[in-house]
C-alpha positions in Angstrom: 89.0 96.4 117.1 86.4 99.1 116.7 88.3 101.8 118.6 88.1 105.4 117.3 91.6 106.3 118.5 93.1 103.1 117.1 91.6 104.0 113.7 93.0 107.6 114.0 96.4 106.2 114.9 96.3 103.8 111.9 95.4 106.7 109.6 91.9 105.3 108.8 90.2 108.4 110.2 91.8 111.8 109.5 93.0 114.0 112.3 94.9 117.3 112.6 98.3 115.9 113.7 100.7 118.0 115.7 103.2 115.3 116.6 103.8 111.7 115.6 106.5 109.1 116.1 106.6 105.3 116.1 104.8 104.9 119.4 102.5 108.0 119.9 100.3 110.4 118.1 99.1 113.9 119.1 96.3 115.6 117.3 93.8 118.5 117.9 90.6 117.7 119.7 87.6 118.1 117.4 85.6 119.5 120.4 88.1 121.8 122.1 87.6 122.8 125.7 90.3 125.5 125.5 91.9 127.5 122.8 94.6 124.8 122.6 93.3 121.3 123.1 95.5 118.4 121.9 95.1 114.7 122.6 98.1 112.5 123.0 97.6 108.8 122.5 99.7 105.7 122.3 99.5 103.9 119.0 99.0 100.6 120.9 95.6 100.1 122.4 95.4 100.6 126.2 91.9 101.2 127.5 92.8 103.8 130.2 95.1 104.6 133.0 93.5 101.8 135.0 95.1 99.3 132.5 98.6 100.6 132.8 101.3 98.2 134.2 105.0 98.5 134.8 105.4 97.2 131.3 104.0 100.5 130.0 106.5 102.6 132.0 108.7 103.5 129.0 105.8 104.4 126.8 104.1 106.6 129.5 107.5 108.2 130.2 107.9 109.0 126.5 104.5 110.5 126.4 105.3 112.8 129.3 108.6 113.7 127.8 106.9 114.8 124.5 104.0 116.7 126.1 106.2 119.7 127.1 107.7 119.8 123.6 104.2 119.9 122.1 103.1 122.6 124.6 106.2 124.7 123.7 105.6 124.4 120.0 102.0 125.5 120.6 103.2 128.6 122.4 101.7 127.6 125.8 104.3 129.7 127.7 101.9 130.7 130.5 101.2 127.1 131.5 99.0 124.2 130.4 97.0 121.4 132.0 97.5 117.7 131.3 94.4 115.5 132.0 93.5 111.9 131.6 90.0 110.8 132.4 89.7 107.2 133.6 86.4 105.4 133.0 82.9 106.7 132.2 82.3 108.2 135.6 85.3 110.5 135.1 84.1 111.5 131.6 86.3 109.2 129.5 84.3 109.0 126.2 86.8 107.0 124.2 88.1 103.9 125.8 91.7 104.3 124.7 94.4 105.9 126.9 94.8 109.5 126.1 96.1 112.7 127.6 94.5 116.1 127.0 96.9 119.1 126.7 94.8 122.2 127.5 95.9 125.8 127.4 95.9 129.1 125.7 93.9 130.9 128.4 93.7 130.9 132.2 91.9 127.7 133.1 89.3 127.3 135.8 90.2 125.4 138.9 86.7 124.0 139.2 86.3 120.2 139.0 83.4 118.9 137.0 
């Protein structure tokens, strides 16, 4: 598979990791949209939120259990945003499920 995030998860492309375990990887976005911008991905390829099924419940639950830990380690005490774009019309540029953790400043409420 020619998926950028699968290659990052496999260690074929370097990233600035902030968290890793057997099932997920979190790393700094190379084009940050906030002072703290971290991507959290499953190591297994899932195209987007639109492809999630009940079989992915434990994996998604684990991701959402780890996100607050990452945010705390990053010092995001004033709050943070979690975003997942689904499909090209929503701005998803890499077709691999991922969650953005954004923080480190007061974030705008505007929607793109």
